[in-house]
C-alpha positions in Angstrom: 0.0 0.0 0.0 2.8 2.4 1.0 4.7 1.4 -2.2 1.7 2.2 -4.4 1.2 5.6 -2.7 4.9 6.4 -3.2 4.8 5.4 -6.8 1.7 7.5 -7.4 3.3 10.5 -5.6 6.4 10.2 -7.7 4.3 10.2 -10.9 2.5 13.3 -9.7 5.8 15.0 -8.9 7.1 14.1 -12.4 4.0 15.4 -14.1 4.2 18.6 -12.0 7.9 19.0 -13.0 7.0 18.4 -16.7 4.2 20.9 -16.5 6.4 23.5 -15.0 9.0 22.9 -17.7 6.4 23.3 -20.4 5.2 26.5 -18.8 8.8 27.8 -18.7 9.4 27.0 -22.3 6.0 28.5 -23.2 6.9 31.7 -21.4 10.3 31.9 -23.1 8.8 31.3 -26.5 6.2 34.0 -25.9 9.0 36.4 -24.8 10.9 35.7 -28.0 7.7 36.2 -30.1 7.2 39.6 -28.5 10.9 40.5 -29.1 10.7 39.5 -32.7 7.6 41.6 -33.2 9.3 44.6 -31.7 12.3 44.1 -34.0 10.1 43.6 -37.0 8.2 46.8 -36.3 11.5 48.7 -35.8 12.9 47.5 -39.1 9.7 48.1 -41.0 9.6 51.7 -39.8 13.2 52.3 -40.9 13.1 50.5 -44.2 9.8 52.1 -45.2 11.3 55.5 -44.7 14.6 54.6 -46.5 12.6 53.1 -49.4 10.6 56.3 -49.9 13.8 58.5 -49.7 15.8 56.3 -52.0 13.1 56.5 -54.7 13.9 60.2 -55.0 17.5 60.7 -54.0 20.7 58.9 -53.1 21.0 57.8 -49.4 23.7 59.5 -47.5 26.0 57.0 -45.7 26.8 53.3 -46.2 24.3 51.0 -44.5 25.7 47.4 -44.2 23.2 44.6 -43.4 25.9 42.0 -43.6 26.0 41.4 -39.8 22.2 41.1 -39.6 22.3 38.5 -42.4 25.1 36.6 -40.7 23.2 36.4 -37.4 20.1 35.2 -39.2 22.0 32.4 -40.9 23.6 31.3 -37.6 20.3 31.1 -35.8 18.7 29.3 -38.7 21.4 26.6 -38.5 20.9 26.3 -34.8 17.1 26.0 -35.0 17.4 23.4 -37.6 19.1 21.2 -35.1 16.7 22.1 -32.2 13.9 24.6 -32.5 14.0 25.2 -28.7 17.5 26.7 -29.1 15.7 30.0 -29.7 14.9 30.1 -25.9 18.5 29.9 -24.8 22.0 31.0 -25.5 23.3 34.3 -27.0 22.4 33.7 -30.7 19.0 35.2 -30.5 20.2 38.2 -28.4 23.1 38.8 -30.9 20.7 38.7 -33.8 18.3 41.2 -32.1 21.1 43.5 -31.3 22.4 43.4 -34.8 19.0 44.4 -36.1 18.6 47.1 -33.5 22.0 48.5 -34.5 21.0 48.4 -38.2 17.7 50.3 -37.3 19.7 52.9 -35.4 22.1 53.4 -38.3 19.1 53.5 -40.7 17.4 56.2 -38.8 20.6 58.3 -38.8 20.9 57.7 -42.6 17.3 58.8 -43.1 17.8 62.0 -41.0 21.0 62.9 -42.8 19.6 62.3 -46.2 16.4 64.3 -45.4 18.4 67.2 -44.0 20.3 67.5 -47.3 17.4 66.7 -49.7 14.5 68.6 -48.1 15.9 72.2 -48.3 16.6 71.7 -52.0 13.3 70.0 -52.9 10.8 72.2 -51.0 9.5 75.5 -52.6 10.8 78.8 -51.2 8.1 81.1 -50.0 9.4 84.7 -50.5 8.3 86.6 -47.4 8.6 89.9 -49.2 6.4 88.7 -52.0 3.9 87.4 -49.4 4.0 90.7 -47.4 3.3 92.7 -50.6 0.4 90.4 -51.6 -1.2 90.7 -48.1 -1.4 94.5 -48.7 -3.4 94.0 -51.9 -7.1 93.2 -51.7 -7.0 91.0 -54.8 -4.3 88.8 -53.2 -4.9 89.1 -49.5 -7.0 85.9 -49.2 -4.6 83.7 -51.2 -1.6 85.1 -49.3 -3.2 84.1 -46.0 -3.9 80.6 -47.3 -0.4 80.3 -48.6 1.1 81.4 -45.2 -1.0 78.8 -43.4 -0.1 76.1 -45.9 3.6 76.9 -45.6 3.4 76.5 -41.8 1.6 73.1 -42.3 4.3 72.0 -44.8 7.0 73.0 -42.4 5.5 70.8 -39.7 5.1 67.9 -42.1 8.7 68.1 -43.2 10.2 68.5 -39.8 11.3 64.9 -39.7 12.0 62.3 -42.5 8.8 60.9 -44.0 8.0 57.5 -42.4 6.7 55.9 -45.6 5.7 56.6 -49.2 2.3 57.8 -48.3 3.7 60.5 -46.0 6.2 61.5 -48.6 3.5 61.8 -51.2 1.5 64.0 -48.7 4.5 66.3 -48.3 5.1 66.6 -52.0 1.4 67.3 -52.6 1.6 70.1 -50.1 4.7 71.5 -51.8 2.9 71.4 -55.2 0.0 73.3 -53.8 2.3 75.9 -52.4 3.9 76.3 -55.8 0.6 76.7 -57.5 -0.5 79.4 -55.0 2.8 81.2 -55.3 2.3 81.3 -59.1 -0.9 83.3 -58.5 0.8 86.0 -56.5 2.1 89.2 -58.2 5.7 89.0 -59.3 8.2 90.1 -56.7 10.6 91.2 -59.5 10.0 93.3 -62.6 12.8 91.8 -64.6 11.5 88.9 -66.8 14.9 87.2 -66.5 14.7 87.1 -62.7 11.0 86.1 -63.0 12.0 83.1 -65.1 14.6 82.1 -62.7 12.3 82.3 -59.7 9.6 80.3 -61.4 12.0 77.6 -62.3 13.7 77.6 -58.9 10.4 77.0 -57.2 9.5 74.1 -59.4 10.0 70.6 -58.3 12.9 70.2 -60.6 14.7 73.4 -59.6 16.3 76.0 -61.9 18.9 75.0 -64.5 22.3 76.5 -63.8 22.0 78.4 -67.1 19.3 80.6 -65.6 21.5 81.8 -62.9 22.9 84.7 -64.9 25.0 87.6 -63.4 21.8 89.7 -63.5 20.0 87.1 -61.4 22.9 86.7 -59.0 22.9 90.4 -58.4 19.2 90.5 -57.7 19.4 87.6 -55.3 22.4 89.1 -53.4 20.6 92.5 -53.3 17.6 90.8 -51.7 19.7 88.6 -49.4 18.1 85.4 -50.7 21.0 83.9 -52.7 21.0 80.6 -50.8 17.3 79.9 -50.8 16.7 78.5 -54.2 17.3 75.1 -55.8 19.8 75.0 -58.7 20.3 71.9 -60.8 23.5 71.3 -62.9 22.1 68.5 -65.0 
């Protein structure tokens, strides 16, 4: 009788130990699942931004995914031998850290690229032209709308666009600004200067040939020589 009770107790203890082990493995797998989700979201945020930027300009810097790919290869080899290896050892941690480092470098790349691209791509709202338009009844309303839209555009473009949709929204706002600026009275009487300003505020920028000595002098006289986008090709 005592032997039977001891045997039954031992079986219960073994079942309890097995249940606890299963619960431990479950908790570790769940933790890994959450960590993978966080890394995935991190990488998607960075790569979506970089993809949108690279469609319009060259990325600044040299992003290297080699370490990430190497860590993925190693953990795949390990998991092919035993899937539960993901719950132990340093391989998963090393892979996560490699991806986190890539995401950090990717954000820095996006910020640097945007800081160089955005000032050249956005339209330049001439404050003098805007002030003159506000004093004229025929242009006061559009000048006010343009001022508000320019503020909105500045907020939108404060940080790199997170994806293609946000980039398209920024570009659409810039196009609306250009259209509204074209409706304002010319800030310069010289048709040569007018042609330059119109081209410089277009999405493609002004060709270098339009930057004549006459235009240079006008820009310097009005202290706005560094505000406009010039293209050499």
